[in-house]
KELOPA-618524 format. One record per residue (C-alpha): residue number from 1; x negated, y negated, z. Coordinates in pm, 1 decimal. Example, Ala and Ser with C-alpha at 12.3 -4.5 7.8 and 13.67 -1.06 7.14 Angstrom:
<pts>
  num         X         Y         Z
    1   -1230.0     450.0     780.0
    2   -1367.0     106.0     714.0
</pts>
This chain:
<pts>
  num         X         Y         Z
    1   -7541.0   -6247.7   -7487.2
    2   -7649.9   -5888.2   -7579.2
    3   -7908.4   -5874.5   -7858.8
    4   -7906.5   -5587.7   -8099.0
    5   -8164.9   -5454.7   -8336.7
    6   -8172.0   -5135.3   -8550.3
    7   -8474.8   -4914.9   -8621.9
    8   -8518.8   -4631.7   -8863.3
    9   -8651.7   -4300.2   -8722.2
   10   -8814.0   -4010.1   -8912.9
   11   -8550.6   -3740.1   -8951.4
   12   -8805.7   -3473.0   -8861.6
   13   -8868.0   -3639.2   -8521.2
   14   -8514.2   -3702.3   -8394.7
   15   -8560.1   -3435.7   -8117.4
   16   -8872.1   -3594.4   -8009.6
   17   -8713.8   -3936.5   -7991.1
   18   -8422.8   -3792.0   -7790.0
   19   -8675.2   -3669.5   -7523.8
   20   -8841.2   -4010.2   -7521.1
   21   -8510.1   -4186.7   -7476.5
   22   -8408.5   -3950.9   -7194.5
   23   -8734.6   -4020.4   -7004.7
   24   -8711.3   -4395.1   -7063.3
   25   -8348.2   -4410.7   -6952.9
   26   -8423.0   -4216.4   -6633.3
   27   -8665.8   -4483.7   -6516.3
   28   -8372.3   -4696.4   -6407.2
   29   -8066.1   -4630.1   -6187.0
   30   -7798.8   -4591.4   -6300.8
   31   -7853.7   -4423.6   -6633.1
   32   -7632.2   -4243.6   -6882.6
   33   -7746.5   -4017.6   -7161.4
   34   -7488.5   -3855.3   -7399.0
   35   -7617.5   -3606.8   -7654.7
   36   -7395.1   -3433.5   -7922.8
   37   -7669.7   -3182.4   -8006.7
   38   -7601.3   -3215.3   -8379.6
   39   -7264.7   -3046.2   -8352.9
   40   -7143.8   -3083.7   -8715.8
   41   -6800.8   -2949.5   -8649.3
   42   -6704.3   -3264.3   -8450.5
   43   -6585.4   -3480.4   -8736.4
   44   -6442.7   -3736.7   -8488.8
   45   -6772.9   -3817.6   -8326.0
   46   -6923.5   -4159.0   -8395.0
   47   -7270.8   -4124.3   -8239.9
   48   -7523.6   -3845.2   -8235.9
   49   -7677.8   -4001.4   -7918.5
   50   -7563.0   -4273.8   -7686.6
   51   -7753.1   -4401.0   -7380.6
   52   -7741.3   -4674.9   -7122.2
   53   -7972.3   -4779.8   -6840.1
   54   -7967.4   -5038.0   -6565.6
   55   -7672.4   -5237.5   -6444.0
   56   -7549.4   -5598.0   -6482.4
   57   -7216.7   -5520.4   -6299.6
   58   -7074.1   -5209.0   -6150.6
   59   -6720.5   -5102.1   -6081.0
   60   -6709.4   -4840.4   -5800.5
   61   -6371.4   -4747.7   -5665.3
   62   -6150.9   -4501.5   -5476.9
   63   -5785.5   -4449.9   -5571.8
   64   -5556.4   -4747.5   -5531.4
   65   -5538.7   -4970.6   -5826.8
   66   -5838.9   -4839.9   -6021.2
   67   -5709.4   -4830.4   -6376.6
   68   -5570.6   -5182.6   -6363.6
   69   -5915.3   -5295.3   -6222.9
   70   -6090.1   -5111.6   -6500.3
   71   -5880.2   -5292.8   -6754.7
   72   -5947.9   -5635.5   -6587.6
   73   -6320.7   -5552.6   -6563.0
   74   -6346.4   -5486.1   -6936.1
   75   -6140.1   -5796.6   -7030.1
   76   -6379.2   -6014.6   -6826.5
   77   -6697.4   -5894.1   -6989.2
   78   -6590.7   -5753.8   -7343.5
   79   -6903.0   -5534.1   -7333.8
   80   -7000.5   -5165.3   -7309.2
   81   -6889.6   -4965.1   -7006.7
   82   -7031.7   -4631.8   -6921.3
   83   -6889.1   -4415.9   -6639.8
   84   -6664.0   -4142.3   -6516.2
   85   -6311.9   -4079.9   -6369.2
   86   -6310.0   -3819.2   -6104.0
   87   -6034.5   -3564.0   -6084.2
   88   -5895.1   -3697.2   -5752.6
   89   -5799.6   -4028.7   -5923.1
   90   -5477.6   -3823.0   -5991.7
   91   -5370.2   -3939.5   -5646.6
   92   -5316.7   -4282.6   -5774.1
   93   -5115.9   -4169.1   -6081.2
   94   -4872.6   -3935.1   -5896.3
   95   -4758.5   -3883.0   -5543.1
   96   -5046.8   -3640.8   -5470.1
   97   -5323.2   -3615.9   -5210.2
   98   -5658.8   -3445.5   -5165.3
   99   -5743.8   -3290.5   -4823.6
  100   -5991.3   -3023.3   -4916.6
  101   -6357.5   -3048.6   -4836.6
  102   -6578.7   -3284.8   -5031.1
  103   -6946.9   -3219.7   -4991.8
  104   -7060.1   -3418.7   -5295.4
  105   -6947.7   -3768.6   -5219.9
  106   -6891.2   -3909.6   -5572.5
  107   -6685.3   -4214.4   -5625.9
  108   -6340.5   -4156.1   -5775.2
  109   -6398.3   -4413.3   -6058.3
  110   -6741.3   -4545.3   -6149.0
  111   -6829.9   -4772.2   -6442.9
  112   -7130.0   -4981.4   -6518.2
  113   -7200.0   -5267.6   -6763.3
  114   -7556.8   -5164.5   -6856.7
  115   -7854.5   -5388.1   -6903.4
  116   -7949.8   -5183.6   -7207.5
  117   -7741.6   -4972.0   -7437.8
  118   -7849.1   -4771.8   -7745.2
  119   -7696.5   -4542.7   -7997.7
  120   -7819.5   -4322.5   -8273.8
  121   -7627.9   -4270.4   -8596.4
  122   -7791.9   -4036.7   -8846.9
  123   -8164.6   -4163.8   -8821.4
  124   -8075.4   -4520.6   -8729.1
  125   -8144.9   -4609.8   -8367.0
  126   -7969.0   -4940.2   -8247.3
  127   -8073.3   -5093.9   -7919.6
  128   -7883.7   -5374.5   -7747.1
  129   -8016.8   -5556.3   -7440.1
  130   -7930.1   -5858.8   -7222.6
  131   -8271.8   -5922.1   -7076.5
  132   -8534.7   -5778.3   -7304.8
  133   -8614.6   -5803.2   -7678.1
  134   -8490.6   -5471.3   -7838.2
  135   -8808.1   -5438.1   -8030.7
  136   -9007.7   -5441.6   -7699.1
  137   -8782.2   -5163.5   -7566.1
  138   -8829.1   -4967.0   -7888.8
  139   -9206.5   -4991.8   -7864.5
  140   -9202.5   -4882.8   -7501.6
  141   -8993.7   -4578.7   -7585.9
  142   -9221.1   -4506.6   -7884.7
  143   -9524.9   -4479.0   -7657.7
  144   -9370.1   -4216.4   -7426.3
  145   -9525.5   -3868.0   -7466.8
  146   -9265.0   -3623.9   -7333.3
  147   -9439.7   -3291.0   -7412.8
  148   -9617.8   -3255.8   -7082.9
  149   -9308.2   -3341.1   -6872.2
  150   -9071.3   -3098.8   -7047.8
  151   -9322.8   -2804.2   -7025.9
  152   -9254.1   -2811.5   -6650.0
  153   -8973.1   -2611.9   -6489.0
  154   -8724.1   -2732.1   -6232.8
  155   -8748.5   -2559.5   -5896.6
  156   -8552.7   -2241.3   -5888.3
  157   -8326.5   -2217.9   -5584.1
  158   -8460.2   -2021.1   -5297.7
  159   -8129.6   -2008.0   -5121.8
  160   -7846.5   -1759.7   -5203.3
  161   -7579.2   -1871.5   -5438.9
  162   -7253.7   -1906.8   -5248.9
  163   -6892.9   -1933.4   -5362.7
  164   -6605.5   -2099.2   -5177.3
  165   -6361.4   -1817.6   -5268.4
  166   -6436.1   -1452.7   -5244.8
  167   -6326.4   -1205.8   -5514.5
  168   -6061.2   -1064.6   -5283.1
  169   -5932.9   -1413.8   -5191.0
  170   -5926.4   -1512.9   -5561.7
  171   -5717.0   -1197.2   -5646.3
  172   -5471.3   -1278.3   -5368.1
  173   -5434.3   -1633.9   -5479.8
  174   -5367.7   -1525.8   -5838.2
  175   -5097.4   -1294.7   -5716.4
  176   -4940.5   -1583.1   -5519.6
  177   -4956.5   -1813.6   -5823.0
  178   -4792.5   -1552.7   -6043.4
  179   -4509.9   -1554.9   -5787.8
  180   -4476.9   -1924.4   -5836.9
  181   -4459.1   -1875.9   -6206.1
  182   -4183.9   -1614.9   -6168.3
  183   -3997.0   -1862.4   -5952.3
  184   -4019.1   -2127.7   -6220.4
  185   -4243.9   -2366.9   -6015.2
  186   -4510.1   -2369.8   -6289.6
  187   -4577.7   -2205.2   -6630.0
  188   -4957.5   -2215.8   -6621.1
  189   -5214.4   -2314.5   -6361.0
  190   -5592.7   -2358.7   -6376.8
  191   -5743.2   -2207.0   -6060.8
  192   -6110.6   -2283.5   -5996.9
  193   -6392.8   -2145.4   -5780.9
  194   -6679.1   -2358.9   -5659.2
  195   -7030.0   -2197.2   -5674.7
  196   -7296.2   -2388.0   -5475.0
  197   -7645.4   -2401.2   -5333.8
  198   -7720.3   -2579.8   -5006.4
  199   -8074.6   -2713.7   -4913.4
  200   -8177.9   -2714.5   -5275.5
  201   -8441.8   -2965.9   -5372.6
  202   -8495.1   -2999.1   -5748.2
  203   -8571.9   -3236.9   -6024.9
  204   -8230.5   -3317.4   -6189.9
  205   -8387.3   -3442.9   -6512.6
  206   -8580.7   -3118.1   -6565.8
  207   -8272.5   -2918.8   -6471.5
  208   -8059.3   -3097.9   -6730.7
  209   -8327.2   -3032.6   -6992.7
  210   -8310.0   -2660.9   -6908.3
  211   -7928.2   -2669.3   -6913.7
  212   -7922.8   -2851.0   -7254.6
  213   -8178.3   -2613.8   -7395.5
  214   -8003.8   -2301.2   -7272.4
  215   -7649.5   -2419.0   -7340.9
  216   -7647.8   -2704.0   -7598.2
  217   -7293.0   -2860.1   -7621.1
  218   -7127.1   -3144.0   -7820.8
  219   -7064.5   -3344.3   -7495.5
  220   -7391.7   -3286.7   -7312.2
  221   -7466.8   -3551.5   -7062.3
  222   -7723.2   -3656.8   -6806.7
  223   -7583.5   -3910.3   -6557.6
  224   -7778.8   -4062.7   -6268.0
  225   -7597.5   -4283.9   -6019.9
  226   -7854.0   -4200.2   -5746.5
  227   -7821.5   -4006.6   -5525.5
  228   -7549.5   -3848.7   -5746.2
  229   -7618.0   -3663.3   -6071.1
  230   -7393.8   -3507.5   -6336.0
  231   -7570.2   -3251.1   -6562.7
  232   -7312.7   -3169.4   -6819.1
  233   -7279.4   -2916.0   -7105.2
  234   -6912.4   -2976.3   -7184.1
  235   -6761.2   -2865.2   -7518.2
  236   -6425.8   -3031.5   -7458.2
  237   -6297.5   -3379.3   -7559.9
  238   -6041.9   -3537.1   -7323.2
  239   -5936.3   -3840.9   -7516.8
  240   -6079.8   -4068.8   -7784.7
  241   -5956.4   -4405.4   -7908.2
  242   -6065.8   -4541.0   -8242.7
  243   -5875.1   -4861.5   -8311.5
  244   -5514.7   -4744.6   -8275.8
  245   -5575.5   -4375.3   -8322.4
  246   -5584.9   -4132.6   -8029.3
  247   -5736.7   -3791.1   -8045.1
  248   -5726.5   -3515.9   -7777.1
  249   -5884.2   -3173.4   -7811.4
  250   -5782.8   -2929.4   -7537.1
  251   -5967.5   -2599.0   -7497.2
  252   -5783.1   -2285.5   -7383.2
  253   -5901.8   -1940.4   -7475.2
  254   -6255.0   -1806.8   -7413.8
  255   -6442.0   -1484.9   -7498.9
  256   -6813.2   -1406.9   -7467.1
  257   -7034.7   -1391.0   -7785.3
  258   -7189.8   -1059.0   -7895.1
  259   -7544.8   -1004.5   -7977.0
  260   -7514.6    -911.2   -8349.8
  261   -7316.1   -1079.9   -8628.7
  262   -7068.3    -798.3   -8687.7
  263   -6970.7    -774.1   -8320.4
  264   -6969.0   -1145.1   -8279.8
  265   -6717.2   -1188.8   -8571.7
  266   -6503.0    -911.5   -8411.9
  267   -6503.3   -1105.1   -8083.1
  268   -6376.9   -1405.7   -8260.4
  269   -6101.0   -1206.8   -8425.3
  270   -5999.3   -1061.7   -8086.4
  271   -5981.6   -1407.3   -7937.4
  272   -5772.3   -1552.4   -8220.2
  273   -5522.6   -1259.7   -8201.1
  274   -5495.3   -1249.5   -7822.9
  275   -5128.0   -1337.6   -7732.7
  276   -5215.2   -1459.4   -7380.5
  277   -5493.8   -1691.4   -7497.6
  278   -5278.8   -1825.0   -7783.1
  279   -4984.8   -1888.6   -7542.6
  280   -5216.3   -2075.2   -7303.1
  281   -5347.0   -2301.7   -7566.4
  282   -5001.6   -2376.1   -7717.4
  283   -4852.2   -2461.3   -7371.8
  284   -5132.7   -2720.5   -7313.6
  285   -5083.5   -2854.2   -7672.9
  286   -4718.7   -2927.2   -7580.8
  287   -4833.6   -3094.3   -7256.7
  288   -5085.3   -3314.2   -7440.0
  289   -4827.3   -3412.9   -7697.3
  290   -4599.8   -3519.3   -7413.0
  291   -4880.1   -3720.1   -7254.8
  292   -4957.0   -3899.5   -7580.0
  293   -4592.1   -3954.7   -7668.3
  294   -4570.4   -4214.8   -7385.3
  295   -4743.3   -4468.4   -7610.6
  296   -4737.5   -4314.2   -7954.7
  297   -4556.9   -4479.2   -8240.0
  298   -4253.7   -4283.4   -8354.1
  299   -4339.2   -3995.4   -8581.2
  300   -4722.4   -4038.1   -8540.0
  301   -4807.2   -3741.4   -8320.5
  302   -4968.1   -3473.2   -8530.8
  303   -5133.1   -3136.6   -8444.4
  304   -5431.6   -3152.3   -8683.0
  305   -5563.4   -2820.4   -8573.9
  306   -5389.8   -2541.4   -8380.8
  307   -5583.1   -2253.7   -8223.0
  308   -5905.2   -2324.5   -8417.5
  309   -6194.5   -2095.0   -8305.5
  310   -6511.9   -2285.0   -8231.7
  311   -6849.4   -2118.6   -8155.0
  312   -7085.4   -2233.0   -7885.2
  313   -7411.5   -2101.2   -7749.8
  314   -7257.4   -1826.4   -7531.2
  315   -6885.0   -1825.0   -7600.0
  316   -6619.0   -1860.0   -7853.9
  317   -6321.9   -2088.7   -7767.3
  318   -5979.7   -2184.1   -7907.6
  319   -5951.9   -2563.5   -7957.4
  320   -5648.3   -2758.5   -8082.2
  321   -5661.6   -3116.4   -8202.2
  322   -5374.9   -3355.0   -8143.6
  323   -5357.8   -3707.8   -8301.3
  324   -5136.3   -4000.4   -8242.2
  325   -5109.1   -4375.8   -8332.0
  326   -5041.6   -4638.8   -8068.5
  327   -4930.3   -5000.2   -8075.1
  328   -5210.4   -5266.0   -8059.3
  329   -5059.7   -5415.3   -7746.5
  330   -5090.7   -5105.2   -7527.2
  331   -5377.9   -5148.3   -7266.1
  332   -5652.4   -4891.0   -7317.1
  333   -5647.1   -4813.2   -6943.8
  334   -5280.5   -4727.2   -6948.3
  335   -5339.2   -4474.0   -7230.1
  336   -5610.8   -4302.6   -7024.4
  337   -5406.3   -4312.7   -6708.0
  338   -5098.1   -4151.2   -6865.4
  339   -5302.7   -3869.3   -7008.7
  340   -5525.1   -3808.5   -6702.0
  341   -5631.3   -3550.9   -6593.9
  342   -5663.1   -3326.5   -6896.6
  343   -5380.8   -3065.6   -6909.3
  344   -5624.7   -2786.0   -6978.7
  345   -5766.1   -2839.0   -6638.9
  346   -5438.6   -2858.4   -6451.6
  347   -5163.9   -2650.8   -6607.8
  348   -4801.5   -2710.7   -6687.2
  349   -4591.7   -2886.1   -6572.8
  350   -4883.6   -3104.1   -6475.8
  351   -4758.9   -3256.9   -6138.3
  352   -4640.5   -2910.0   -6000.1
  353   -4972.4   -2746.9   -6118.3
  354   -5182.9   -3018.1   -5943.8
  355   -4974.8   -2974.6   -5617.8
  356   -5043.6   -2603.4   -5628.8
  357   -5410.4   -2653.3   -5709.0
  358   -5456.0   -2848.9   -5394.5
  359   -5288.2   -2570.5   -5201.9
  360   -5486.3   -2284.8   -5343.2
  361   -5830.3   -2421.4   -5406.1
  362   -6078.5   -2470.8   -5117.9
  363   -6276.0   -2774.1   -5209.2
  364   -6241.0   -3108.2   -5394.8
  365   -6328.3   -3094.5   -5761.7
  366   -6507.3   -3440.0   -5743.5
  367   -6614.6   -3528.3   -6101.9
  368   -6545.7   -3175.2   -6227.7
  369   -6235.1   -3166.0   -6453.6
  370   -6243.0   -3541.4   -6458.4
  371   -6355.1   -3751.0   -6748.8
  372   -6700.0   -3881.2   -6853.6
  373   -6775.4   -4127.8   -7133.4
  374   -6786.1   -4490.5   -7248.7
  375   -6571.5   -4775.8   -7352.6
  376   -6711.4   -5007.5   -7627.5
  377   -6667.7   -5385.4   -7656.2
  378   -6361.8   -5350.4   -7874.8
  379   -6191.6   -5124.1   -7611.0
  380   -6244.6   -4803.5   -7818.8
  381   -6348.8   -4512.5   -7604.9
  382   -6448.2   -4149.1   -7601.6
  383   -6419.1   -3925.1   -7298.4
  384   -6515.2   -3568.9   -7247.5
  385   -6373.8   -3325.0   -6988.5
  386   -6637.4   -3252.0   -6713.4
  387   -6668.8   -2870.6   -6739.4
  388   -6974.6   -2639.2   -6761.1
  389   -7146.4   -2883.5   -6542.6
  390   -7379.4   -2905.0   -6239.0
  391   -7305.6   -3174.1   -5981.9
  392   -7590.1   -3270.4   -5751.7
  393   -7625.1   -3488.7   -5444.6
  394   -7998.8   -3536.1   -5408.8
  395   -7959.8   -3687.8   -5066.2
  396   -7777.1   -3384.6   -4925.0
  397   -7961.0   -3136.7   -5154.2
  398   -7629.4   -2993.6   -5257.1
  399   -7577.3   -2845.5   -5605.2
  400   -7220.4   -2754.0   -5711.4
  401   -7063.8   -2594.8   -6009.2
  402   -6692.4   -2513.0   -6056.5
  403   -6544.7   -2262.9   -6294.0
  404   -6182.6   -2175.9   -6364.0
  405   -5937.4   -1995.0   -6579.9
  406   -5561.8   -2041.4   -6670.0
  407   -5320.2   -1827.2   -6475.3
  408   -5005.0   -1737.2   -6664.4
  409   -4716.6   -1487.5   -6618.7
  410   -4913.2   -1197.8   -6773.8
  411   -5248.9   -1277.2   -6621.7
  412   -5466.4    -986.3   -6499.9
  413   -5636.3   -1117.4   -6188.2
  414   -5952.0    -915.6   -6233.9
  415   -5990.0   -1039.0   -6591.8
  416   -5939.5   -1404.6   -6485.4
  417   -6203.0   -1359.4   -6220.6
  418   -6445.8   -1224.7   -6483.6
  419   -6374.2   -1528.1   -6701.3
  420   -6467.6   -1758.7   -6414.2
  421   -6799.0   -1574.9   -6376.2
  422   -6865.1   -1590.6   -6751.0
  423   -6819.9   -1966.8   -6755.3
  424   -7027.7   -2018.7   -6446.4
  425   -7304.0   -1798.3   -6586.9
  426   -7376.0   -2018.3   -6883.8
  427   -7453.7   -2320.3   -6652.5
  428   -7614.6   -2139.2   -6354.7
  429   -7853.8   -1950.0   -6590.9
  430   -8017.1   -2284.6   -6660.2
  431   -8153.3   -2278.0   -6309.2
  432   -8378.0   -1987.3   -6400.7
  433   -8422.8   -2050.4   -6781.2
</pts>
C-alpha cells in the first residue's frame, strides 16, 4: 500500500525545491515532472507541481484496444497513473491510418504506475511511496544542491536546423487546403511543419530547464521514458475531470507580444478584434461542445469563457473554457477517447480534418498534439495538449519540434507560415538560451 506524508516548505524556497525534485526524479527511469509555473489564472488547477519516478507497472501500447486496456489497468490498481496518449492513437478511434515517416519511435499510449509520486499544493509537499519511507525520500531531496548543475548549459546544436516542409511547399499546401474548404470537405484544418536536428547529442534535463526558464508555461513538463524525452512548454489544457465535471480549454488565436506595455496592450486588442482568429476559436468551441455532449448530462454544457485573452512569455492567445457534467457510470477512458485528439490540433469536422492532415503533412506527429498528464486513484485526470514541445530520441540523437496554424477560408498563406515560425521560435530559442 502506498504510504503518504506531507511536509511544509518555506514559501521563499519553493523554486529551489522544484529544482531539487526535478534532479531527484531524473535519477530514475521513467520519470514525470509537471510544473504549472505559478500561473495564477488557471483556477481549475489542483497542483502547483506533480512528479513521479520509477515504475511498479507499465502499460505501453500501439493502437488496437488501448483505451479499454487503460481503463482495465486503472481498475486493477486504483492508483496514480502518469503518461501520454500520442496523436496516432486516433487510428483506433476512427477509420484512419498513419503512413508518414516516424523518426522518433514513441509508443502510442504509455502509462506508468510510479514507485513514488509527489505533489505540491501551496507550500505543502506530499510524498507517496510504495517501497520507501516518504520522510527518507524527503530528506534525500532536501540534501540535493542544484545550483551547480543548473548553471551549466545544454549543448547547442552544431548541425543546421532542418524542416520537413519548405516555405514554397507550405504555401502550395495551404492553397490546396483552401480548395478543400471551398468544396465543403472541411471548415478548418491545422497544418503543421516539423523542425528537427539530426545527430544532436544533448542533456535533455538541462535543455528542459532552459526551455522552462525561457518560456515558462502552465503545463510545463519533463518526461523521461528513456531513450525518449518530452520537454514541454504547453499553455493548453486538453481535458480535465474533477469528480463528474469535465473542463476543456482549447486555444485558437495567437499574436506575438510587444516590448513595451502600450504596444503589448495594443497587440492584445488587435488579437481580440481579429475576425479570423475569433472565427477559428468559435469553430473549435463548437467542436469541443460536440465531443463533450456524447457523455454530458442534458443541459450541463456551458461555455464558461469565450475568447478570453491570456498572456504568456512570448505570445498572447485566445482561450475558451467549456464545462460539462457527466454521469458517474461513464468510464473515464471513454470520455478521453471520445474527445481525443483535441479539436484545436485537428480542425473541423474532425475526421475529415485528420484525413487531410495525413495527406498534407510529411511526418508523424508522435506525441505532438497528443495528450500528457495523469490519472489519480479516484479516476480524476488532467491532460494538456502537447504543443510548444521538444521531442527527443537520445538513442538516435534526433530532436524534433512541430508547429502549426489553423487554415480557414480567409487564411493568408504567408501569414500562416509566419505564425508557425513564431510558435517554433519560442521553443527552439531554448537551445541557445
